[in-house]
N, C-alpha and C positions, 0 to 999 in steps of 0.2 A: 869269375862264381858260377858252381858245380851244375848245374841241367839235376833235375831233381827226378830219376827211370816215375814212367804214368805207370799206375799200381794197376791199372786194367793192361797193358802193351806188355810190363812185365813179368813174364811167364817159369822164371828163373826153372829155364832148363825141359820146361813140361816138350812132347811132339805126339803125331799124330799119323797113324799109318792111312794110304789112299789111294785105293785100290781101283783101278779100270778098268770097269764089269762088262761094261757098252760101249763104239765106237760112236764116235762127236760122228761118222762120216751120213749125212741128210738131217741133223740139224743145222741148226745156223752157227755161220759163220765163225765168228766173236765165239762161240763157244768151242771150238776148238781151237778159239787161241786161247782159254781158256783151260784146256787141256795144258797144251802145249807147256802154260805158265805156271803150271803144274809140277814139268815136269812131268810130265806120262807123254809113254813114246809107243804100248802096244798093247794091246788086251792083257787086262794080268800083270799090267806093272803096277811096282809097288815102292814108293815112293815114303821115306816118314822127313814127314813139314817140322818147322815149329810152329806151334800155336801162339800164332797170332789176329788179329780182328782178319790183315788183311787177311791170309792165308780160309780162316775161315771163310769170310767176300767170296771166293775165289769157288770153294768148296763146295759154296751155297747155287750159285751162281747153273753151274755142271752134279749134283745131286742128283737128278737121273739115271746117269750116269756113274757116278762110282758108290765106291758103301767108303767110310771109315771106320776104322777103328780105334 
């Protein structure tokens, strides 16, 4: 039996661009781990991520450090 894709998580190729604007140094260590988990390495580094609920949750945790396009 085939599973049907969940409509909330099936984004059909939609992506978001996330840019690290501020250093996570001085904030909670968990926020540094979230920034690294997003694939951001240095200030002004931009990555393109699939628009999923998991990615949006991570972005929300560090919304004061990043900008989203």
